[in-house]
mmCIF file of the N, C-alpha and C atoms, coordinates in Angstrom:
data_MODEL
# 
_entry.id   MODEL 
# 
loop_
_atom_site.group_PDB 
_atom_site.id 
_atom_site.type_symbol 
_atom_site.label_atom_id 
_atom_site.label_alt_id 
_atom_site.label_comp_id 
_atom_site.label_asym_id 
_atom_site.label_entity_id 
_atom_site.label_seq_id 
_atom_site.pdbx_PDB_ins_code 
_atom_site.Cartn_x 
_atom_site.Cartn_y 
_atom_site.Cartn_z 
_atom_site.occupancy 
_atom_site.B_iso_or_equiv 
_atom_site.pdbx_formal_charge 
_atom_site.auth_seq_id 
_atom_site.auth_comp_id 
_atom_site.auth_asym_id 
_atom_site.auth_atom_id 
_atom_site.pdbx_PDB_model_num 
ATOM 1   N N  . MET A 1 1  ? -1.364  -10.695 5.994   1.00 0.00 ? 1  MET A N  1 
ATOM 2   C CA . MET A 1 1  ? -0.981  -9.337  6.349   1.00 0.00 ? 1  MET A CA 1 
ATOM 3   C C  . MET A 1 1  ? 0.536   -9.208  6.467   1.00 0.00 ? 1  MET A C  1 
ATOM 4   N N  . ASP A 1 2  ? 1.187   -10.237 7.045   1.00 0.00 ? 2  ASP A N  1 
ATOM 5   C CA . ASP A 1 2  ? 2.640   -10.169 7.220   1.00 0.00 ? 2  ASP A CA 1 
ATOM 6   C C  . ASP A 1 2  ? 3.362   -10.014 5.888   1.00 0.00 ? 2  ASP A C  1 
ATOM 7   N N  . GLU A 1 3  ? 2.857   -10.719 4.883   1.00 0.00 ? 3  GLU A N  1 
ATOM 8   C CA . GLU A 1 3  ? 3.447   -10.641 3.547   1.00 0.00 ? 3  GLU A CA 1 
ATOM 9   C C  . GLU A 1 3  ? 3.348   -9.211  3.002   1.00 0.00 ? 3  GLU A C  1 
ATOM 10  N N  . LEU A 1 4  ? 2.202   -8.594  3.184   1.00 0.00 ? 4  LEU A N  1 
ATOM 11  C CA . LEU A 1 4  ? 1.995   -7.219  2.729   1.00 0.00 ? 4  LEU A CA 1 
ATOM 12  C C  . LEU A 1 4  ? 2.913   -6.258  3.485   1.00 0.00 ? 4  LEU A C  1 
ATOM 13  N N  . ILE A 1 5  ? 3.037   -6.429  4.779   1.00 0.00 ? 5  ILE A N  1 
ATOM 14  C CA . ILE A 1 5  ? 3.910   -5.566  5.589   1.00 0.00 ? 5  ILE A CA 1 
ATOM 15  C C  . ILE A 1 5  ? 5.354   -5.668  5.100   1.00 0.00 ? 5  ILE A C  1 
ATOM 16  N N  . GLU A 1 6  ? 5.793   -6.871  4.754   1.00 0.00 ? 6  GLU A N  1 
ATOM 17  C CA . GLU A 1 6  ? 7.148   -7.052  4.224   1.00 0.00 ? 6  GLU A CA 1 
ATOM 18  C C  . GLU A 1 6  ? 7.347   -6.256  2.939   1.00 0.00 ? 6  GLU A C  1 
ATOM 19  N N  . ILE A 1 7  ? 6.368   -6.298  2.059   1.00 0.00 ? 7  ILE A N  1 
ATOM 20  C CA . ILE A 1 7  ? 6.439   -5.552  0.801   1.00 0.00 ? 7  ILE A CA 1 
ATOM 21  C C  . ILE A 1 7  ? 6.498   -4.052  1.081   1.00 0.00 ? 7  ILE A C  1 
ATOM 22  N N  . LEU A 1 8  ? 5.653   -3.584  1.983   1.00 0.00 ? 8  LEU A N  1 
ATOM 23  C CA . LEU A 1 8  ? 5.638   -2.162  2.317   1.00 0.00 ? 8  LEU A CA 1 
ATOM 24  C C  . LEU A 1 8  ? 6.962   -1.738  2.950   1.00 0.00 ? 8  LEU A C  1 
ATOM 25  N N  . ASN A 1 9  ? 7.543   -2.590  3.766   1.00 0.00 ? 9  ASN A N  1 
ATOM 26  C CA . ASN A 1 9  ? 8.824   -2.283  4.406   1.00 0.00 ? 9  ASN A CA 1 
ATOM 27  C C  . ASN A 1 9  ? 9.965   -2.199  3.400   1.00 0.00 ? 9  ASN A C  1 
ATOM 28  N N  . GLU A 1 10 ? 9.847   -2.919  2.282   1.00 0.00 ? 10 GLU A N  1 
ATOM 29  C CA . GLU A 1 10 ? 10.848  -2.803  1.226   1.00 0.00 ? 10 GLU A CA 1 
ATOM 30  C C  . GLU A 1 10 ? 10.849  -1.392  0.637   1.00 0.00 ? 10 GLU A C  1 
ATOM 31  N N  . VAL A 1 11 ? 9.677   -0.793  0.569   1.00 0.00 ? 11 VAL A N  1 
ATOM 32  C CA . VAL A 1 11 ? 9.543   0.552   -0.002  1.00 0.00 ? 11 VAL A CA 1 
ATOM 33  C C  . VAL A 1 11 ? 9.927   1.620   1.015   1.00 0.00 ? 11 VAL A C  1 
ATOM 34  N N  . LYS A 1 12 ? 9.476   1.462   2.244   1.00 0.00 ? 12 LYS A N  1 
ATOM 35  C CA . LYS A 1 12 ? 9.660   2.491   3.270   1.00 0.00 ? 12 LYS A CA 1 
ATOM 36  C C  . LYS A 1 12 ? 9.974   1.799   4.605   1.00 0.00 ? 12 LYS A C  1 
ATOM 37  N N  . PRO A 1 13 ? 11.216  1.387   4.819   1.00 0.00 ? 13 PRO A N  1 
ATOM 38  C CA . PRO A 1 13 ? 11.557  0.586   6.002   1.00 0.00 ? 13 PRO A CA 1 
ATOM 39  C C  . PRO A 1 13 ? 11.441  1.309   7.338   1.00 0.00 ? 13 PRO A C  1 
ATOM 40  N N  . ASP A 1 14 ? 11.398  2.612   7.330   1.00 0.00 ? 14 ASP A N  1 
ATOM 41  C CA . ASP A 1 14 ? 11.363  3.374   8.584   1.00 0.00 ? 14 ASP A CA 1 
ATOM 42  C C  . ASP A 1 14 ? 9.946   3.631   9.110   1.00 0.00 ? 14 ASP A C  1 
ATOM 43  N N  . VAL A 1 15 ? 8.935   3.044   8.483   1.00 0.00 ? 15 VAL A N  1 
ATOM 44  C CA . VAL A 1 15 ? 7.536   3.266   8.881   1.00 0.00 ? 15 VAL A CA 1 
ATOM 45  C C  . VAL A 1 15 ? 6.999   2.014   9.577   1.00 0.00 ? 15 VAL A C  1 
ATOM 46  N N  . ASP A 1 16 ? 6.254   2.215   10.652  1.00 0.00 ? 16 ASP A N  1 
ATOM 47  C CA . ASP A 1 16 ? 5.583   1.105   11.334  1.00 0.00 ? 16 ASP A CA 1 
ATOM 48  C C  . ASP A 1 16 ? 4.214   0.910   10.686  1.00 0.00 ? 16 ASP A C  1 
ATOM 49  N N  . PHE A 1 17 ? 4.180   0.108   9.649   1.00 0.00 ? 17 PHE A N  1 
ATOM 50  C CA . PHE A 1 17 ? 2.949   -0.079  8.883   1.00 0.00 ? 17 PHE A CA 1 
ATOM 51  C C  . PHE A 1 17 ? 1.853   -0.781  9.682   1.00 0.00 ? 17 PHE A C  1 
ATOM 52  N N  . SER A 1 18 ? 2.243   -1.505  10.712  1.00 0.00 ? 18 SER A N  1 
ATOM 53  C CA . SER A 1 18 ? 1.243   -2.175  11.547  1.00 0.00 ? 18 SER A CA 1 
ATOM 54  C C  . SER A 1 18 ? 0.445   -1.178  12.372  1.00 0.00 ? 18 SER A C  1 
ATOM 55  N N  . ALA A 1 19 ? 1.054   -0.060  12.725  1.00 0.00 ? 19 ALA A N  1 
ATOM 56  C CA . ALA A 1 19 ? 0.410   0.917   13.603  1.00 0.00 ? 19 ALA A CA 1 
ATOM 57  C C  . ALA A 1 19 ? -0.099  2.162   12.883  1.00 0.00 ? 19 ALA A C  1 
ATOM 58  N N  . GLU A 1 20 ? 0.549   2.552   11.802  1.00 0.00 ? 20 GLU A N  1 
ATOM 59  C CA . GLU A 1 20 ? 0.220   3.807   11.122  1.00 0.00 ? 20 GLU A CA 1 
ATOM 60  C C  . GLU A 1 20 ? -1.113  3.698   10.389  1.00 0.00 ? 20 GLU A C  1 
ATOM 61  N N  . LYS A 1 21 ? -2.016  4.622   10.671  1.00 0.00 ? 21 LYS A N  1 
ATOM 62  C CA . LYS A 1 21 ? -3.349  4.617   10.056  1.00 0.00 ? 21 LYS A CA 1 
ATOM 63  C C  . LYS A 1 21 ? -3.582  5.830   9.158   1.00 0.00 ? 21 LYS A C  1 
ATOM 64  N N  . GLY A 1 22 ? -2.549  6.662   8.982   1.00 0.00 ? 22 GLY A N  1 
ATOM 65  C CA . GLY A 1 22 ? -2.700  7.855   8.156   1.00 0.00 ? 22 GLY A CA 1 
ATOM 66  C C  . GLY A 1 22 ? -1.557  8.012   7.175   1.00 0.00 ? 22 GLY A C  1 
ATOM 67  N N  . LEU A 1 23 ? -1.274  6.956   6.421   1.00 0.00 ? 23 LEU A N  1 
ATOM 68  C CA . LEU A 1 23 ? -0.134  6.974   5.510   1.00 0.00 ? 23 LEU A CA 1 
ATOM 69  C C  . LEU A 1 23 ? -0.227  8.112   4.501   1.00 0.00 ? 23 LEU A C  1 
ATOM 70  N N  . ILE A 1 24 ? -1.412  8.400   4.042   1.00 0.00 ? 24 ILE A N  1 
ATOM 71  C CA . ILE A 1 24 ? -1.618  9.500   3.099   1.00 0.00 ? 24 ILE A CA 1 
ATOM 72  C C  . ILE A 1 24 ? -1.940  10.781  3.858   1.00 0.00 ? 24 ILE A C  1 
ATOM 73  N N  . ASP A 1 25 ? -2.903  10.706  4.768   1.00 0.00 ? 25 ASP A N  1 
ATOM 74  C CA . ASP A 1 25 ? -3.349  11.894  5.504   1.00 0.00 ? 25 ASP A CA 1 
ATOM 75  C C  . ASP A 1 25 ? -2.212  12.568  6.267   1.00 0.00 ? 25 ASP A C  1 
ATOM 76  N N  . ASN A 1 26 ? -1.266  11.772  6.771   1.00 0.00 ? 26 ASN A N  1 
ATOM 77  C CA . ASN A 1 26 ? -0.143  12.313  7.547   1.00 0.00 ? 26 ASN A CA 1 
ATOM 78  C C  . ASN A 1 26 ? 1.124   12.473  6.707   1.00 0.00 ? 26 ASN A C  1 
ATOM 79  N N  . SER A 1 27 ? 0.995   12.364  5.406   1.00 0.00 ? 27 SER A N  1 
ATOM 80  C CA . SER A 1 27 ? 2.109   12.531  4.456   1.00 0.00 ? 27 SER A CA 1 
ATOM 81  C C  . SER A 1 27 ? 3.282   11.598  4.739   1.00 0.00 ? 27 SER A C  1 
ATOM 82  N N  . VAL A 1 28 ? 2.976   10.392  5.196   1.00 0.00 ? 28 VAL A N  1 
ATOM 83  C CA . VAL A 1 28 ? 4.024   9.390   5.421   1.00 0.00 ? 28 VAL A CA 1 
ATOM 84  C C  . VAL A 1 28 ? 4.523   8.870   4.076   1.00 0.00 ? 28 VAL A C  1 
ATOM 85  N N  . LEU A 1 29 ? 3.601   8.677   3.141   1.00 0.00 ? 29 LEU A N  1 
ATOM 86  C CA . LEU A 1 29 ? 3.945   8.229   1.797   1.00 0.00 ? 29 LEU A CA 1 
ATOM 87  C C  . LEU A 1 29 ? 3.847   9.387   0.825   1.00 0.00 ? 29 LEU A C  1 
ATOM 88  N N  . ASP A 1 30 ? 4.834   9.488   -0.085  1.00 0.00 ? 30 ASP A N  1 
ATOM 89  C CA . ASP A 1 30 ? 4.732   10.478  -1.151  1.00 0.00 ? 30 ASP A CA 1 
ATOM 90  C C  . ASP A 1 30 ? 4.349   9.763   -2.449  1.00 0.00 ? 30 ASP A C  1 
ATOM 91  N N  . SER A 1 31 ? 4.216   10.501  -3.511  1.00 0.00 ? 31 SER A N  1 
ATOM 92  C CA . SER A 1 31 ? 3.736   9.918   -4.770  1.00 0.00 ? 31 SER A CA 1 
ATOM 93  C C  . SER A 1 31 ? 4.691   8.853   -5.301  1.00 0.00 ? 31 SER A C  1 
ATOM 94  N N  . PHE A 1 32 ? 5.987   9.035   -5.113  1.00 0.00 ? 32 PHE A N  1 
ATOM 95  C CA . PHE A 1 32 ? 6.955   8.036   -5.562  1.00 0.00 ? 32 PHE A CA 1 
ATOM 96  C C  . PHE A 1 32 ? 6.787   6.733   -4.787  1.00 0.00 ? 32 PHE A C  1 
ATOM 97  N N  . ASP A 1 33 ? 6.573   6.842   -3.473  1.00 0.00 ? 33 ASP A N  1 
ATOM 98  C CA . ASP A 1 33 ? 6.325   5.653   -2.650  1.00 0.00 ? 33 ASP A CA 1 
ATOM 99  C C  . ASP A 1 33 ? 5.086   4.907   -3.147  1.00 0.00 ? 33 ASP A C  1 
ATOM 100 N N  . ILE A 1 34 ? 4.044   5.645   -3.454  1.00 0.00 ? 34 ILE A N  1 
ATOM 101 C CA . ILE A 1 34 ? 2.797   5.034   -3.900  1.00 0.00 ? 34 ILE A CA 1 
ATOM 102 C C  . ILE A 1 34 ? 2.997   4.290   -5.223  1.00 0.00 ? 34 ILE A C  1 
ATOM 103 N N  . VAL A 1 35 ? 3.733   4.910   -6.139  1.00 0.00 ? 35 VAL A N  1 
ATOM 104 C CA . VAL A 1 35 ? 4.016   4.246   -7.412  1.00 0.00 ? 35 VAL A CA 1 
ATOM 105 C C  . VAL A 1 35 ? 4.783   2.947   -7.176  1.00 0.00 ? 35 VAL A C  1 
ATOM 106 N N  . GLN A 1 36 ? 5.780   2.985   -6.296  1.00 0.00 ? 36 GLN A N  1 
ATOM 107 C CA . GLN A 1 36 ? 6.549   1.777   -5.987  1.00 0.00 ? 36 GLN A CA 1 
ATOM 108 C C  . GLN A 1 36 ? 5.663   0.698   -5.365  1.00 0.00 ? 36 GLN A C  1 
ATOM 109 N N  . ILE A 1 37 ? 4.808   1.100   -4.445  1.00 0.00 ? 37 ILE A N  1 
ATOM 110 C CA . ILE A 1 37 ? 3.913   0.145   -3.791  1.00 0.00 ? 37 ILE A CA 1 
ATOM 111 C C  . ILE A 1 37 ? 2.974   -0.486  -4.813  1.00 0.00 ? 37 ILE A C  1 
ATOM 112 N N  . VAL A 1 38 ? 2.404   0.320   -5.679  1.00 0.00 ? 38 VAL A N  1 
ATOM 113 C CA . VAL A 1 38 ? 1.495   -0.191  -6.709  1.00 0.00 ? 38 VAL A CA 1 
ATOM 114 C C  . VAL A 1 38 ? 2.220   -1.211  -7.590  1.00 0.00 ? 38 VAL A C  1 
ATOM 115 N N  . MET A 1 39 ? 3.430   -0.872  -8.020  1.00 0.00 ? 39 MET A N  1 
ATOM 116 C CA . MET A 1 39 ? 4.189   -1.791  -8.881  1.00 0.00 ? 39 MET A CA 1 
ATOM 117 C C  . MET A 1 39 ? 4.483   -3.105  -8.162  1.00 0.00 ? 39 MET A C  1 
ATOM 118 N N  . LYS A 1 40 ? 4.918   -3.027  -6.914  1.00 0.00 ? 40 LYS A N  1 
ATOM 119 C CA . LYS A 1 40 ? 5.251   -4.230  -6.156  1.00 0.00 ? 40 LYS A CA 1 
ATOM 120 C C  . LYS A 1 40 ? 4.013   -5.092  -5.890  1.00 0.00 ? 40 LYS A C  1 
ATOM 121 N N  . LEU A 1 41 ? 2.901   -4.458  -5.531  1.00 0.00 ? 41 LEU A N  1 
ATOM 122 C CA . LEU A 1 41 ? 1.674   -5.211  -5.268  1.00 0.00 ? 41 LEU A CA 1 
ATOM 123 C C  . LEU A 1 41 ? 1.135   -5.847  -6.543  1.00 0.00 ? 41 LEU A C  1 
ATOM 124 N N  . ASN A 1 42 ? 1.161   -5.112  -7.641  1.00 0.00 ? 42 ASN A N  1 
ATOM 125 C CA . ASN A 1 42 ? 0.706   -5.661  -8.921  1.00 0.00 ? 42 ASN A CA 1 
ATOM 126 C C  . ASN A 1 42 ? 1.510   -6.911  -9.277  1.00 0.00 ? 42 ASN A C  1 
ATOM 127 N N  . GLU A 1 43 ? 2.825   -6.806  -9.116  1.00 0.00 ? 43 GLU A N  1 
ATOM 128 C CA . GLU A 1 43 ? 3.697   -7.923  -9.475  1.00 0.00 ? 43 GLU A CA 1 
ATOM 129 C C  . GLU A 1 43 ? 3.535   -9.094  -8.503  1.00 0.00 ? 43 GLU A C  1 
ATOM 130 N N  . HIS A 1 44 ? 3.584   -8.810  -7.220  1.00 0.00 ? 44 HIS A N  1 
ATOM 131 C CA . HIS A 1 44 ? 3.568   -9.871  -6.213  1.00 0.00 ? 44 HIS A CA 1 
ATOM 132 C C  . HIS A 1 44 ? 2.239   -10.633 -6.184  1.00 0.00 ? 44 HIS A C  1 
ATOM 133 N N  . TYR A 1 45 ? 1.145   -9.901  -6.247  1.00 0.00 ? 45 TYR A N  1 
ATOM 134 C CA . TYR A 1 45 ? -0.180  -10.521 -6.132  1.00 0.00 ? 45 TYR A CA 1 
ATOM 135 C C  . TYR A 1 45 ? -0.842  -10.792 -7.485  1.00 0.00 ? 45 TYR A C  1 
ATOM 136 N N  . ASP A 1 46 ? -0.149  -10.454 -8.585  1.00 0.00 ? 46 ASP A N  1 
ATOM 137 C CA . ASP A 1 46 ? -0.682  -10.635 -9.930  1.00 0.00 ? 46 ASP A CA 1 
ATOM 138 C C  . ASP A 1 46 ? -2.058  -9.979  -10.069 1.00 0.00 ? 46 ASP A C  1 
ATOM 139 N N  . ILE A 1 47 ? -2.101  -8.704  -9.695  1.00 0.00 ? 47 ILE A N  1 
ATOM 140 C CA . ILE A 1 47 ? -3.327  -7.908  -9.796  1.00 0.00 ? 47 ILE A CA 1 
ATOM 141 C C  . ILE A 1 47 ? -3.029  -6.666  -10.626 1.00 0.00 ? 47 ILE A C  1 
ATOM 142 N N  . GLU A 1 48 ? -4.040  -5.879  -10.890 1.00 0.00 ? 48 GLU A N  1 
ATOM 143 C CA . GLU A 1 48 ? -3.880  -4.617  -11.604 1.00 0.00 ? 48 GLU A CA 1 
ATOM 144 C C  . GLU A 1 48 ? -4.572  -3.517  -10.807 1.00 0.00 ? 48 GLU A C  1 
ATOM 145 N N  . ILE A 1 49 ? -3.776  -2.711  -10.116 1.00 0.00 ? 49 ILE A N  1 
ATOM 146 C CA . ILE A 1 49 ? -4.315  -1.568  -9.375  1.00 0.00 ? 49 ILE A CA 1 
ATOM 147 C C  . ILE A 1 49 ? -4.428  -0.421  -10.364 1.00 0.00 ? 49 ILE A C  1 
ATOM 148 N N  . GLY A 1 50 ? -5.652  -0.038  -10.669 1.00 0.00 ? 50 GLY A N  1 
ATOM 149 C CA . GLY A 1 50 ? -5.885  1.019   -11.641 1.00 0.00 ? 50 GLY A CA 1 
ATOM 150 C C  . GLY A 1 50 ? -5.867  2.398   -11.000 1.00 0.00 ? 50 GLY A C  1 
ATOM 151 N N  . ALA A 1 51 ? -5.859  3.408   -11.842 1.00 0.00 ? 51 ALA A N  1 
ATOM 152 C CA . ALA A 1 51 ? -5.822  4.797   -11.361 1.00 0.00 ? 51 ALA A CA 1 
ATOM 153 C C  . ALA A 1 51 ? -7.003  5.093   -10.442 1.00 0.00 ? 51 ALA A C  1 
ATOM 154 N N  . GLN A 1 52 ? -8.160  4.489   -10.728 1.00 0.00 ? 52 GLN A N  1 
ATOM 155 C CA . GLN A 1 52 ? -9.350  4.733   -9.915  1.00 0.00 ? 52 GLN A CA 1 
ATOM 156 C C  . GLN A 1 52 ? -9.195  4.167   -8.502  1.00 0.00 ? 52 GLN A C  1 
ATOM 157 N N  . ASP A 1 53 ? -8.262  3.216   -8.321  1.00 0.00 ? 53 ASP A N  1 
ATOM 158 C CA . ASP A 1 53 ? -8.044  2.604   -7.012  1.00 0.00 ? 53 ASP A CA 1 
ATOM 159 C C  . ASP A 1 53 ? -7.030  3.373   -6.161  1.00 0.00 ? 53 ASP A C  1 
ATOM 160 N N  . ILE A 1 54 ? -6.309  4.292   -6.785  1.00 0.00 ? 54 ILE A N  1 
ATOM 161 C CA . ILE A 1 54 ? -5.271  5.026   -6.061  1.00 0.00 ? 54 ILE A CA 1 
ATOM 162 C C  . ILE A 1 54 ? -5.897  6.260   -5.424  1.00 0.00 ? 54 ILE A C  1 
ATOM 163 N N  . ASN A 1 55 ? -6.352  6.063   -4.182  1.00 0.00 ? 55 ASN A N  1 
ATOM 164 C CA . ASN A 1 55 ? -6.960  7.155   -3.428  1.00 0.00 ? 55 ASN A CA 1 
ATOM 165 C C  . ASN A 1 55 ? -6.645  6.951   -1.940  1.00 0.00 ? 55 ASN A C  1 
ATOM 166 N N  . PRO A 1 56 ? -6.793  7.997   -1.148  1.00 0.00 ? 56 PRO A N  1 
ATOM 167 C CA . PRO A 1 56 ? -6.446  7.891   0.282   1.00 0.00 ? 56 PRO A CA 1 
ATOM 168 C C  . PRO A 1 56 ? -7.164  6.774   1.019   1.00 0.00 ? 56 PRO A C  1 
ATOM 169 N N  . ASP A 1 57 ? -8.413  6.506   0.666   1.00 0.00 ? 57 ASP A N  1 
ATOM 170 C CA . ASP A 1 57 ? -9.158  5.444   1.350   1.00 0.00 ? 57 ASP A CA 1 
ATOM 171 C C  . ASP A 1 57 ? -8.458  4.089   1.227   1.00 0.00 ? 57 ASP A C  1 
ATOM 172 N N  . ASN A 1 58 ? -7.846  3.838   0.084   1.00 0.00 ? 58 ASN A N  1 
ATOM 173 C CA . ASN A 1 58 ? -7.188  2.557   -0.155  1.00 0.00 ? 58 ASN A CA 1 
ATOM 174 C C  . ASN A 1 58 ? -5.738  2.515   0.314   1.00 0.00 ? 58 ASN A C  1 
ATOM 175 N N  . PHE A 1 59 ? -5.125  3.675   0.552   1.00 0.00 ? 59 PHE A N  1 
ATOM 176 C CA . PHE A 1 59 ? -3.693  3.718   0.832   1.00 0.00 ? 59 PHE A CA 1 
ATOM 177 C C  . PHE A 1 59 ? -3.340  4.299   2.201   1.00 0.00 ? 59 PHE A C  1 
ATOM 178 N N  . ASN A 1 60 ? -4.321  4.558   3.055   1.00 0.00 ? 60 ASN A N  1 
ATOM 179 C CA . ASN A 1 60 ? -4.041  5.174   4.357   1.00 0.00 ? 60 ASN A CA 1 
ATOM 180 C C  . ASN A 1 60 ? -3.465  4.209   5.386   1.00 0.00 ? 60 ASN A C  1 
ATOM 181 N N  . SER A 1 61 ? -3.662  2.894   5.188   1.00 0.00 ? 61 SER A N  1 
ATOM 182 C CA . SER A 1 61 ? -3.162  1.929   6.168   1.00 0.00 ? 61 SER A CA 1 
ATOM 183 C C  . SER A 1 61 ? -2.887  0.601   5.479   1.00 0.00 ? 61 SER A C  1 
ATOM 184 N N  . ALA A 1 62 ? -2.130  -0.242  6.161   1.00 0.00 ? 62 ALA A N  1 
ATOM 185 C CA . ALA A 1 62 ? -1.878  -1.585  5.636   1.00 0.00 ? 62 ALA A CA 1 
ATOM 186 C C  . ALA A 1 62 ? -3.186  -2.352  5.510   1.00 0.00 ? 62 ALA A C  1 
ATOM 187 N N  . GLU A 1 63 ? -4.090  -2.140  6.447   1.00 0.00 ? 63 GLU A N  1 
ATOM 188 C CA . GLU A 1 63 ? -5.380  -2.826  6.409   1.00 0.00 ? 63 GLU A CA 1 
ATOM 189 C C  . GLU A 1 63 ? -6.172  -2.450  5.161   1.00 0.00 ? 63 GLU A C  1 
ATOM 190 N N  . SER A 1 64 ? -6.188  -1.159  4.836   1.00 0.00 ? 64 SER A N  1 
ATOM 191 C CA . SER A 1 64 ? -6.937  -0.734  3.656   1.00 0.00 ? 64 SER A CA 1 
ATOM 192 C C  . SER A 1 64 ? -6.270  -1.231  2.378   1.00 0.00 ? 64 SER A C  1 
ATOM 193 N N  . LEU A 1 65 ? -4.944  -1.307  2.372   1.00 0.00 ? 65 LEU A N  1 
ATOM 194 C CA . LEU A 1 65 ? -4.244  -1.865  1.220   1.00 0.00 ? 65 LEU A CA 1 
ATOM 195 C C  . LEU A 1 65 ? -4.542  -3.357  1.065   1.00 0.00 ? 65 LEU A C  1 
ATOM 196 N N  . LEU A 1 66 ? -4.579  -4.068  2.165   1.00 0.00 ? 66 LEU A N  1 
ATOM 197 C CA . LEU A 1 66 ? -4.896  -5.493  2.109   1.00 0.00 ? 66 LEU A CA 1 
ATOM 198 C C  . LEU A 1 66 ? -6.315  -5.706  1.583   1.00 0.00 ? 66 LEU A C  1 
ATOM 199 N N  . ALA A 1 67 ? -7.245  -4.881  2.025   1.00 0.00 ? 67 ALA A N  1 
ATOM 200 C CA . ALA A 1 67 ? -8.630  -4.973  1.529   1.00 0.00 ? 67 ALA A CA 1 
ATOM 201 C C  . ALA A 1 67 ? -8.672  -4.733  0.019   1.00 0.00 ? 67 ALA A C  1 
ATOM 202 N N  . LEU A 1 68 ? -7.886  -3.780  -0.471  1.00 0.00 ? 68 LEU A N  1 
ATOM 203 C CA . LEU A 1 68 ? -7.831  -3.510  -1.897  1.00 0.00 ? 68 LEU A CA 1 
ATOM 204 C C  . LEU A 1 68 ? -7.267  -4.717  -2.653  1.00 0.00 ? 68 LEU A C  1 
ATOM 205 N N  . VAL A 1 69 ? -6.174  -5.273  -2.150  1.00 0.00 ? 69 VAL A N  1 
ATOM 206 C CA . VAL A 1 69 ? -5.576  -6.447  -2.789  1.00 0.00 ? 69 VAL A CA 1 
ATOM 207 C C  . VAL A 1 69 ? -6.580  -7.593  -2.843  1.00 0.00 ? 69 VAL A C  1 
ATOM 208 N N  . GLU A 1 70 ? -7.256  -7.843  -1.730  1.00 0.00 ? 70 GLU A N  1 
ATOM 209 C CA . GLU A 1 70 ? -8.220  -8.946  -1.690  1.00 0.00 ? 70 GLU A CA 1 
ATOM 210 C C  . GLU A 1 70 ? -9.381  -8.709  -2.641  1.00 0.00 ? 70 GLU A C  1 
ATOM 211 N N  . LYS A 1 71 ? -9.797  -7.457  -2.770  1.00 0.00 ? 71 LYS A N  1 
ATOM 212 C CA . LYS A 1 71 ? -10.893 -7.116  -3.698  1.00 0.00 ? 71 LYS A CA 1 
ATOM 213 C C  . LYS A 1 71 ? -10.484 -7.373  -5.145  1.00 0.00 ? 71 LYS A C  1 
ATOM 214 N N  . LEU A 1 72 ? -9.220  -7.101  -5.459  1.00 0.00 ? 72 LEU A N  1 
ATOM 215 C CA . LEU A 1 72 ? -8.753  -7.210  -6.841  1.00 0.00 ? 72 LEU A CA 1 
ATOM 216 C C  . LEU A 1 72 ? -8.298  -8.630  -7.221  1.00 0.00 ? 72 LEU A C  1 
ATOM 217 N N  . GLN A 1 73 ? -8.152  -9.498  -6.246  1.00 0.00 ? 73 GLN A N  1 
ATOM 218 C CA . GLN A 1 73 ? -7.716  -10.861 -6.555  1.00 0.00 ? 73 GLN A CA 1 
ATOM 219 C C  . GLN A 1 73 ? -8.837  -11.695 -7.108  1.00 0.00 ? 73 GLN A C  1 
# 
């Protein structure tokens, strides 16, 4: 999880990813942030996050993002 938080902080350093549970629902992340996160996660974890995976359920929290990464590995 710490590794993922570091990656997310590179994209949006002013967000407390450990506590925030509504990254999409609360408009913390915009579409540009999401594109950056997808690119960084794809590269770092050697996965392919497809368009079907880009939805609020997968991007609302660090926990949901980690679950997505683990599913795709």
